[in-house]
ROGU-979559 format. One record per residue (C-alpha): residue number from 1; residue in three letters; x, y, z. Coordinates in nm, 4 decimals. Example, Ala and Ser with C-alpha at 12.3 -4.5 7.8 and 13.67 -1.06 7.14 Angstrom:
# ROGU-979559
{bati=1; fiza=ala; px=1.2300; py=-0.4500; pz=0.7800}
{bati=2; fiza=ser; px=1.3670; py=-0.1060; pz=0.7140}
# end
This chain:
# ROGU-979559
{bati=1; fiza=met; px=0.0000; py=0.0000; pz=0.0000}
{bati=2; fiza=gly; px=0.0973; py=0.3630; pz=-0.0288}
{bati=3; fiza=gly; px=0.2447; py=0.5807; pz=-0.3021}
{bati=4; fiza=leu; px=0.0482; py=0.8074; pz=-0.5344}
{bati=5; fiza=asn; px=-0.2890; py=0.7285; pz=-0.3737}
{bati=6; fiza=gly; px=-0.1781; py=0.7374; pz=-0.0119}
{bati=7; fiza=pro; px=-0.2518; py=0.4331; pz=0.2068}
{bati=8; fiza=ile; px=-0.4802; py=0.2557; pz=-0.0453}
{bati=9; fiza=asp; px=-0.3913; py=0.0687; pz=-0.3633}
{bati=10; fiza=phe; px=-0.6258; py=0.2205; pz=-0.6207}
{bati=11; fiza=pro; px=-0.6813; py=0.5842; pz=-0.7230}
{bati=12; fiza=val; px=-0.9891; py=0.7765; pz=-0.6116}
{bati=13; fiza=tyr; px=-1.1581; py=0.9996; pz=-0.8707}
{bati=14; fiza=ile; px=-1.4118; py=1.2692; pz=-0.7834}
{bati=15; fiza=pro; px=-1.5963; py=1.4070; pz=-1.0895}
{bati=16; fiza=thr; px=-1.6983; py=1.7577; pz=-0.9876}
{bati=17; fiza=arg; px=-1.8353; py=2.0800; pz=-1.1313}
{bati=18; fiza=gly; px=-1.9063; py=2.4203; pz=-0.9797}
{bati=19; fiza=arg; px=-1.7754; py=2.3277; pz=-0.6351}
{bati=20; fiza=ala; px=-1.4099; py=2.4272; pz=-0.6340}
{bati=21; fiza=gln; px=-1.4433; py=2.5710; pz=-0.2838}
{bati=22; fiza=lys; px=-1.6718; py=2.2969; pz=-0.1488}
{bati=23; fiza=gln; px=-1.4803; py=1.9715; pz=-0.1843}
{bati=24; fiza=met; px=-1.6341; py=1.7722; pz=0.0984}
{bati=25; fiza=thr; px=-1.5264; py=1.4279; pz=-0.0206}
{bati=26; fiza=ala; px=-1.1730; py=1.5421; pz=-0.0937}
{bati=27; fiza=asp; px=-1.1462; py=1.6976; pz=0.2534}
{bati=28; fiza=ala; px=-1.2711; py=1.3752; pz=0.4149}
{bati=29; fiza=leu; px=-1.0235; py=1.1651; pz=0.2141}
{bati=30; fiza=leu; px=-0.7290; py=1.3946; pz=0.2837}
{bati=31; fiza=lys; px=-0.7930; py=1.3562; pz=0.6558}
{bati=32; fiza=leu; px=-0.7446; py=0.9808; pz=0.6015}
{bati=33; fiza=gly; px=-0.4212; py=1.0391; pz=0.4129}
{bati=34; fiza=ile; px=-0.5745; py=0.9697; pz=0.0703}
{bati=35; fiza=lys; px=-0.4969; py=1.2139; pz=-0.2119}
{bati=36; fiza=pro; px=-0.7848; py=1.2060; pz=-0.4639}
{bati=37; fiza=phe; px=-0.8051; py=1.3097; pz=-0.8277}
{bati=38; fiza=leu; px=-1.0562; py=1.5883; pz=-0.8963}
{bati=39; fiza=val; px=-1.1903; py=1.5355; pz=-1.2491}
{bati=40; fiza=val; px=-1.2940; py=1.8749; pz=-1.3850}
{bati=41; fiza=glu; px=-1.3723; py=2.0735; pz=-1.6974}
{bati=42; fiza=asp; px=-1.0942; py=2.2772; pz=-1.8541}
{bati=43; fiza=ala; px=-1.2682; py=2.6083; pz=-1.7759}
{bati=44; fiza=glu; px=-1.2631; py=2.5321; pz=-1.4030}
{bati=45; fiza=ala; px=-0.9228; py=2.3641; pz=-1.3740}
{bati=46; fiza=asp; px=-0.7290; py=2.6667; pz=-1.2471}
{bati=47; fiza=glu; px=-0.9911; py=2.7454; pz=-0.9854}
{bati=48; fiza=tyr; px=-0.9976; py=2.3854; pz=-0.8620}
{bati=49; fiza=ala; px=-0.6184; py=2.3717; pz=-0.8461}
{bati=50; fiza=arg; px=-0.6037; py=2.7005; pz=-0.6541}
{bati=51; fiza=his; px=-0.8545; py=2.5940; pz=-0.3905}
{bati=52; fiza=asn; px=-0.7429; py=2.2297; pz=-0.3644}
{bati=53; fiza=pro; px=-0.3611; py=2.2284; pz=-0.3720}
{bati=54; fiza=glu; px=-0.3387; py=1.8953; pz=-0.1877}
{bati=55; fiza=cys; px=-0.5386; py=1.7105; pz=-0.4564}
{bati=56; fiza=his; px=-0.4512; py=1.5902; pz=-0.8050}
{bati=57; fiza=val; px=-0.6559; py=1.7981; pz=-1.0524}
{bati=58; fiza=val; px=-0.7103; py=1.6400; pz=-1.3962}
{bati=59; fiza=val; px=-0.9086; py=1.7761; pz=-1.6913}
{bati=60; fiza=trp; px=-1.1241; py=1.5480; pz=-1.9006}
{bati=61; fiza=pro; px=-1.0696; py=1.6137; pz=-2.2742}
{bati=62; fiza=lys; px=-1.3584; py=1.7456; pz=-2.4840}
{bati=63; fiza=arg; px=-1.3610; py=1.4308; pz=-2.6964}
{bati=64; fiza=tyr; px=-1.5145; py=1.2452; pz=-2.4012}
{bati=65; fiza=leu; px=-1.8190; py=1.4669; pz=-2.4319}
{bati=66; fiza=asp; px=-1.8237; py=1.4394; pz=-2.8111}
{bati=67; fiza=glu; px=-1.8146; py=1.0583; pz=-2.7911}
{bati=68; fiza=tyr; px=-2.0564; py=1.0308; pz=-2.5002}
{bati=69; fiza=glu; px=-2.3984; py=0.8687; pz=-2.5531}
{bati=70; fiza=lys; px=-2.6388; py=1.1521; pz=-2.4738}
{bati=71; fiza=thr; px=-3.0114; py=1.2159; pz=-2.4678}
{bati=72; fiza=pro; px=-3.0152; py=1.5742; pz=-2.6001}
{bati=73; fiza=glu; px=-3.3730; py=1.6549; pz=-2.5014}
{bati=74; fiza=leu; px=-3.3051; py=1.5458; pz=-2.1427}
{bati=75; fiza=asp; px=-2.9397; py=1.5939; pz=-2.0546}
{bati=76; fiza=pro; px=-2.8724; py=1.9341; pz=-1.9013}
{bati=77; fiza=his; px=-2.4971; py=1.8781; pz=-1.9273}
{bati=78; fiza=pro; px=-2.3714; py=1.5173; pz=-1.9140}
{bati=79; fiza=thr; px=-2.0380; py=1.5991; pz=-1.7537}
{bati=80; fiza=thr; px=-2.0740; py=1.3320; pz=-1.4873}
{bati=81; fiza=gly; px=-2.0617; py=1.0430; pz=-1.7296}
{bati=82; fiza=ala; px=-1.7980; py=1.1960; pz=-1.9553}
{bati=83; fiza=ala; px=-1.5782; py=1.2596; pz=-1.6519}
{bati=84; fiza=his; px=-1.6439; py=0.9056; pz=-1.5275}
{bati=85; fiza=asn; px=-1.5300; py=0.7551; pz=-1.8564}
{bati=86; fiza=tyr; px=-1.2157; py=0.9668; pz=-1.8520}
{bati=87; fiza=ala; px=-1.1359; py=0.8632; pz=-1.4931}
{bati=88; fiza=trp; px=-1.1812; py=0.5012; pz=-1.5986}
{bati=89; fiza=asp; px=-0.9354; py=0.5380; pz=-1.8875}
{bati=90; fiza=his; px=-0.6941; py=0.7516; pz=-1.6862}
{bati=91; fiza=ser; px=-0.6621; py=0.4873; pz=-1.4157}
{bati=92; fiza=arg; px=-0.6335; py=0.1991; pz=-1.6636}
{bati=93; fiza=glu; px=-0.3644; py=0.3756; pz=-1.8649}
{bati=94; fiza=ala; px=-0.1741; py=0.4345; pz=-1.5405}
{bati=95; fiza=gly; px=-0.1615; py=0.0568; pz=-1.4945}
{bati=96; fiza=tyr; px=-0.4330; py=0.0063; pz=-1.2321}
{bati=97; fiza=ser; px=-0.6782; py=-0.2842; pz=-1.2410}
{bati=98; fiza=his; px=-0.9465; py=-0.0934; pz=-1.0472}
{bati=99; fiza=his; px=-1.0434; py=0.2628; pz=-0.9586}
{bati=100; fiza=trp; px=-1.2689; py=0.4377; pz=-0.7107}
{bati=101; fiza=ile; px=-1.5379; py=0.6846; pz=-0.8223}
{bati=102; fiza=met; px=-1.6885; py=0.9034; pz=-0.5497}
{bati=103; fiza=asp; px=-1.9464; py=1.1823; pz=-0.5439}
{bati=104; fiza=asp; px=-1.8113; py=1.5180; pz=-0.4294}
{bati=105; fiza=asn; px=-2.0576; py=1.5662; pz=-0.1421}
{bati=106; fiza=ile; px=-1.9511; py=1.2938; pz=0.1030}
{bati=107; fiza=arg; px=-1.9016; py=1.4358; pz=0.4518}
{bati=108; fiza=gly; px=-1.7259; py=1.1349; pz=0.5998}
{bati=109; fiza=phe; px=-1.6760; py=0.7589; pz=0.6120}
{bati=110; fiza=leu; px=-1.8178; py=0.5146; pz=0.8664}
{bati=111; fiza=ile; px=-1.7469; py=0.1616; pz=0.9824}
{bati=112; fiza=lys; px=-1.9880; py=-0.0748; pz=1.1546}
{bati=113; fiza=his; px=-1.8624; py=-0.2980; pz=1.4311}
{bati=114; fiza=lys; px=-2.0774; py=-0.5074; pz=1.6653}
{bati=115; fiza=gly; px=-2.3884; py=-0.3222; pz=1.5518}
{bati=116; fiza=arg; px=-2.2497; py=0.0254; pz=1.6141}
{bati=117; fiza=arg; px=-2.1200; py=0.2821; pz=1.3675}
{bati=118; fiza=ala; px=-1.8113; py=0.4962; pz=1.4090}
{bati=119; fiza=his; px=-1.6157; py=0.7390; pz=1.1926}
{bati=120; fiza=leu; px=-1.3107; py=0.5940; pz=1.0219}
{bati=121; fiza=ala; px=-0.9964; py=0.6915; pz=1.2091}
{bati=122; fiza=asn; px=-0.7652; py=0.5928; pz=0.9236}
{bati=123; fiza=ala; px=-0.7747; py=0.4532; pz=0.5707}
{bati=124; fiza=lys; px=-0.7045; py=0.0934; pz=0.6662}
{bati=125; fiza=ala; px=-1.0724; py=-0.0003; pz=0.6403}
{bati=126; fiza=leu; px=-1.0895; py=0.1286; pz=0.2813}
{bati=127; fiza=his; px=-0.8147; py=-0.1123; pz=0.1835}
{bati=128; fiza=trp; px=-1.0359; py=-0.4076; pz=0.2758}
{bati=129; fiza=pro; px=-1.2835; py=-0.3530; pz=-0.0137}
{bati=130; fiza=glu; px=-0.9834; py=-0.3397; pz=-0.2478}
{bati=131; fiza=glu; px=-0.8691; py=-0.6801; pz=-0.1278}
{bati=132; fiza=phe; px=-1.2213; py=-0.8222; pz=-0.1355}
{bati=133; fiza=ile; px=-1.3080; py=-0.7238; pz=-0.4932}
{bati=134; fiza=gln; px=-0.9962; py=-0.8957; pz=-0.6246}
{bati=135; fiza=lys; px=-1.1051; py=-1.2311; pz=-0.4809}
{bati=136; fiza=trp; px=-1.3810; py=-1.2663; pz=-0.7419}
{bati=137; fiza=lys; px=-1.3611; py=-1.3140; pz=-1.1182}
{bati=138; fiza=asn; px=-1.6937; py=-1.1470; pz=-1.1875}
{bati=139; fiza=leu; px=-1.7380; py=-0.8711; pz=-0.9281}
{bati=140; fiza=ala; px=-1.7601; py=-0.5634; pz=-1.1507}
{bati=141; fiza=gly; px=-1.8116; py=-0.3037; pz=-0.8803}
{bati=142; fiza=leu; px=-1.8385; py=-0.2698; pz=-0.5037}
{bati=143; fiza=ser; px=-2.0136; py=0.0276; pz=-0.3431}
{bati=144; fiza=leu; px=-1.9925; py=0.1606; pz=0.0112}
{bati=145; fiza=ala; px=-2.3418; py=0.1922; pz=0.1563}
{bati=146; fiza=met; px=-2.5000; py=0.5223; pz=0.2497}
{bati=147; fiza=ser; px=-2.5236; py=0.5550; pz=0.6277}
{bati=148; fiza=gln; px=-2.8982; py=0.4802; pz=0.6412}
{bati=149; fiza=phe; px=-2.8421; py=0.1439; pz=0.4699}
{bati=150; fiza=met; px=-2.5691; py=0.0131; pz=0.7000}
{bati=151; fiza=asn; px=-2.7870; py=-0.2605; pz=0.8391}
{bati=152; fiza=gly; px=-2.8843; py=-0.6199; pz=0.7752}
{bati=153; fiza=lys; px=-2.6535; py=-0.8189; pz=0.5504}
{bati=154; fiza=thr; px=-2.2878; py=-0.7209; pz=0.5354}
{bati=155; fiza=leu; px=-2.2933; py=-0.7621; pz=0.1575}
{bati=156; fiza=met; px=-2.5879; py=-0.6990; pz=-0.0750}
{bati=157; fiza=leu; px=-2.5357; py=-0.8713; pz=-0.4085}
{bati=158; fiza=asn; px=-2.6607; py=-0.7612; pz=-0.7521}
{bati=159; fiza=thr; px=-2.7755; py=-0.4116; pz=-0.6719}
{bati=160; fiza=arg; px=-2.7123; py=-0.0538; pz=-0.7757}
{bati=161; fiza=leu; px=-2.3612; py=0.0931; pz=-0.7668}
{bati=162; fiza=tyr; px=-2.3598; py=0.4521; pz=-0.6488}
{bati=163; fiza=cys; px=-2.1891; py=0.7414; pz=-0.4618}
{bati=164; fiza=ala; px=-1.8645; py=0.5658; pz=-0.3599}
{bati=165; fiza=thr; px=-1.7768; py=0.2666; pz=-0.5772}
{bati=166; fiza=leu; px=-1.4708; py=0.0604; pz=-0.6620}
{bati=167; fiza=tyr; px=-1.4881; py=-0.0512; pz=-1.0294}
{bati=168; fiza=arg; px=-1.2924; py=-0.3001; pz=-1.2390}
{bati=169; fiza=asn; px=-1.0996; py=-0.1325; pz=-1.5182}
{bati=170; fiza=asp; px=-1.1498; py=-0.4013; pz=-1.7848}
{bati=171; fiza=leu; px=-1.5279; py=-0.3635; pz=-1.8182}
{bati=172; fiza=his; px=-1.4854; py=-0.1583; pz=-2.1361}
{bati=173; fiza=glu; px=-1.3709; py=-0.4808; pz=-2.3052}
{bati=174; fiza=tyr; px=-1.7252; py=-0.6108; pz=-2.2539}
{bati=175; fiza=gly; px=-1.8984; py=-0.3010; pz=-2.3913}
{bati=176; fiza=ile; px=-1.9649; py=-0.1372; pz=-2.0541}
{bati=177; fiza=arg; px=-1.9234; py=0.2414; pz=-2.0459}
{bati=178; fiza=trp; px=-2.0920; py=0.5272; pz=-1.8665}
{bati=179; fiza=arg; px=-2.3733; py=0.6718; pz=-2.0781}
{bati=180; fiza=arg; px=-2.6548; py=0.9255; pz=-2.0546}
{bati=181; fiza=gly; px=-2.6548; py=1.2220; pz=-1.8193}
{bati=182; fiza=leu; px=-2.9383; py=1.1328; pz=-1.5846}
{bati=183; fiza=asn; px=-2.9337; py=0.8331; pz=-1.3507}
{bati=184; fiza=asp; px=-2.6085; py=0.7264; pz=-1.5127}
{bati=185; fiza=asp; px=-2.5000; py=0.5273; pz=-1.2053}
{bati=186; fiza=thr; px=-2.8155; py=0.3152; pz=-1.2118}
{bati=187; fiza=ile; px=-2.7965; py=0.2824; pz=-1.5903}
{bati=188; fiza=val; px=-2.4402; py=0.1489; pz=-1.5834}
{bati=189; fiza=ser; px=-2.5322; py=-0.0826; pz=-1.2937}
{bati=190; fiza=leu; px=-2.8125; py=-0.2377; pz=-1.4986}
{bati=191; fiza=asp; px=-2.5923; py=-0.2535; pz=-1.8088}
{bati=192; fiza=ile; px=-2.3450; py=-0.4562; pz=-1.6009}
{bati=193; fiza=leu; px=-2.6049; py=-0.6875; pz=-1.4479}
{bati=194; fiza=lys; px=-2.7866; py=-0.7530; pz=-1.7760}
{bati=195; fiza=thr; px=-2.4780; py=-0.9344; pz=-1.9045}
{bati=196; fiza=gly; px=-2.5848; py=-1.2223; pz=-1.6806}
{bati=197; fiza=tyr; px=-2.2227; py=-1.2756; pz=-1.5795}
{bati=198; fiza=trp; px=-2.1029; py=-0.9700; pz=-1.3921}
{bati=199; fiza=cys; px=-2.2130; py=-0.9086; pz=-1.0353}
{bati=200; fiza=thr; px=-2.2416; py=-0.5827; pz=-0.8446}
{bati=201; fiza=ala; px=-2.2394; py=-0.5500; pz=-0.4657}
{bati=202; fiza=glu; px=-2.2981; py=-0.3040; pz=-0.1841}
{bati=203; fiza=leu; px=-2.0808; py=-0.3318; pz=0.1245}
{bati=204; fiza=arg; px=-2.2738; py=-0.2394; pz=0.4387}
{bati=205; fiza=ala; px=-1.9973; py=-0.2753; pz=0.6933}
{bati=206; fiza=ile; px=-1.8354; py=0.0438; pz=0.5607}
{bati=207; fiza=gly; px=-2.0425; py=0.3435; pz=0.4612}
{bati=208; fiza=ile; px=-2.0598; py=0.7116; pz=0.3799}
{bati=209; fiza=leu; px=-2.2258; py=1.0213; pz=0.5213}
{bati=210; fiza=lys; px=-2.3571; py=1.2153; pz=0.2220}
{bati=211; fiza=met; px=-2.5028; py=1.5649; pz=0.1928}
{bati=212; fiza=gly; px=-2.8089; py=1.5937; pz=-0.0293}
{bati=213; fiza=thr; px=-2.8228; py=1.8102; pz=-0.3416}
{bati=214; fiza=ser; px=-3.1874; py=1.7893; pz=-0.4401}
{bati=215; fiza=arg; px=-3.3228; py=2.1085; pz=-0.2822}
{bati=216; fiza=lys; px=-3.2261; py=2.4733; pz=-0.3108}
{bati=217; fiza=ser; px=-3.1199; py=2.4777; pz=0.0530}
{bati=218; fiza=arg; px=-2.8698; py=2.1984; pz=-0.0073}
{bati=219; fiza=leu; px=-2.5172; py=2.2092; pz=-0.1464}
{bati=220; fiza=ser; px=-2.4978; py=2.4298; pz=-0.4552}
{bati=221; fiza=gly; px=-2.3208; py=2.3354; pz=-0.7778}
{bati=222; fiza=gly; px=-2.3267; py=1.9981; pz=-0.9498}
{bati=223; fiza=met; px=-2.6836; py=1.8972; pz=-1.0372}
{bati=224; fiza=thr; px=-2.8546; py=2.0776; pz=-0.7458}
{bati=225; fiza=asp; px=-3.0246; py=2.3458; pz=-0.9543}
{bati=226; fiza=phe; px=-3.1466; py=2.0899; pz=-1.2068}
{bati=227; fiza=tyr; px=-3.3091; py=1.8767; pz=-0.9358}
{bati=228; fiza=ala; px=-3.4580; py=2.1808; pz=-0.7613}
{bati=229; fiza=gln; px=-3.6364; py=2.2701; pz=-1.0866}
{bati=230; fiza=gly; px=-3.8182; py=1.9385; pz=-1.1227}
{bati=231; fiza=gly; px=-3.5330; py=1.7337; pz=-1.2612}
{bati=232; fiza=phe; px=-3.6409; py=1.4217; pz=-1.0722}
{bati=233; fiza=ile; px=-3.9204; py=1.3633; pz=-1.3254}
{bati=234; fiza=lys; px=-3.6773; py=1.3760; pz=-1.6181}
{bati=235; fiza=lys; px=-3.4268; py=1.1672; pz=-1.4251}
{bati=236; fiza=ser; px=-3.6803; py=0.8910; pz=-1.3655}
{bati=237; fiza=ala; px=-3.8100; py=0.9047; pz=-1.7224}
{bati=238; fiza=glu; px=-3.4592; py=0.8558; pz=-1.8602}
{bati=239; fiza=leu; px=-3.4098; py=0.5400; pz=-1.6558}
{bati=240; fiza=val; px=-3.7453; py=0.3919; pz=-1.7594}
{bati=241; fiza=arg; px=-3.6691; py=0.4758; pz=-2.1214}
{bati=242; fiza=leu; px=-3.3468; py=0.2716; pz=-2.1186}
{bati=243; fiza=his; px=-3.4393; py=-0.0170; pz=-1.8883}
{bati=244; fiza=pro; px=-3.8210; py=-0.0443; pz=-1.8956}
{bati=245; fiza=glu; px=-3.8213; py=-0.4125; pz=-1.7990}
{bati=246; fiza=tyr; px=-3.6660; py=-0.3297; pz=-1.4610}
{bati=247; fiza=cys; px=-3.7697; py=0.0292; pz=-1.3864}
{bati=248; fiza=arg; px=-4.0855; py=0.2296; pz=-1.3313}
{bati=249; fiza=thr; px=-4.1798; py=0.5674; pz=-1.1928}
{bati=250; fiza=val; px=-4.3476; py=0.6062; pz=-0.8552}
{bati=251; fiza=val; px=-4.4344; py=0.8860; pz=-0.6159}
{bati=252; fiza=lys; px=-4.2366; py=0.8777; pz=-0.2917}
{bati=253; fiza=phe; px=-4.0742; py=1.1368; pz=-0.0670}
{bati=254; fiza=asn; px=-4.3480; py=1.3688; pz=-0.1989}
{bati=255; fiza=arg; px=-4.2087; py=1.3720; pz=-0.5521}
{bati=256; fiza=val; px=-4.1811; py=1.1621; pz=-0.8657}
{bati=257; fiza=his; px=-3.9033; py=0.9104; pz=-0.8268}
{bati=258; fiza=his; px=-3.8082; py=0.5777; pz=-0.9775}
{bati=259; fiza=thr; px=-3.7970; py=0.2241; pz=-0.8493}
{bati=260; fiza=val; px=-3.5781; py=-0.0552; pz=-0.9842}
{bati=261; fiza=asn; px=-3.6428; py=-0.4283; pz=-0.9538}
{bati=262; fiza=phe; px=-3.3080; py=-0.6012; pz=-0.9086}
{bati=263; fiza=ser; px=-3.4591; py=-0.9283; pz=-0.7842}
{bati=264; fiza=ser; px=-3.4367; py=-1.1081; pz=-1.1196}
{bati=265; fiza=phe; px=-3.0556; py=-1.0923; pz=-1.1215}
{bati=266; fiza=lys; px=-2.9373; py=-1.4238; pz=-0.9742}
{bati=267; fiza=gln; px=-2.5725; py=-1.4459; pz=-1.0777}
{bati=268; fiza=gln; px=-2.3318; py=-1.5512; pz=-0.8042}
{bati=269; fiza=leu; px=-1.9743; py=-1.4538; pz=-0.7285}
{bati=270; fiza=ile; px=-1.7068; py=-1.6748; pz=-0.8863}
{bati=271; fiza=pro; px=-1.3847; py=-1.7102; pz=-0.6837}
{bati=272; fiza=val; px=-1.0551; py=-1.6309; pz=-0.8545}
{bati=273; fiza=asn; px=-0.9059; py=-1.9611; pz=-0.7395}
# end
């Protein structure tokens, strides 16, 4: 362990936009000794570098947006997916087998022990998911659970990858890439699972504290304004459009949302040895 990424083996990428002075996830990682990559647009690179001198700041090339699969009538600005695809290639070209992708609004990291949750004191716990994912031939991605889901099973198999995820870097060889600008994390999760071979998993022994972005009173930048102006309806519609056999729209939390049925995915983990 150690080196470029600090005390973990694989690089951490944080796609971010409009939040140069509000890097919550980066701050939380730096406290653990982990130096993340901030994946930004060229126009914001200098500002991000000025406000985040302890981080690696990388710019995703315009061709990633040109080549990105978009839905023009829905996507407000599909930077998230374009930046994700660049992070994927950047880590692979640097010789890594896996990479972390994290949202930029994570306030901290938690660990569950004997039914109780505590803040991570160091990065040692984040090395465990890196060891775990490499034990399986077909584990495509492993997410850290949001704090409210750190209960029940330690590992939830064949579910959505989101917020803080460790991905394999060879998935592009099987036609898996980030696409579309809305619900792209759920879309890529279903693209992975629909192969019938690859598994996804959520680890509930380690989790994240995340700040919301869906209301005007929440963290500005990113997609906050889009969601505050009714973007949840478009977000849900995009998911149903691409994966109608698994997704539908519902009303919950007093707004239109989506629900995904993952129960039909039955693939099991295959050990490396």
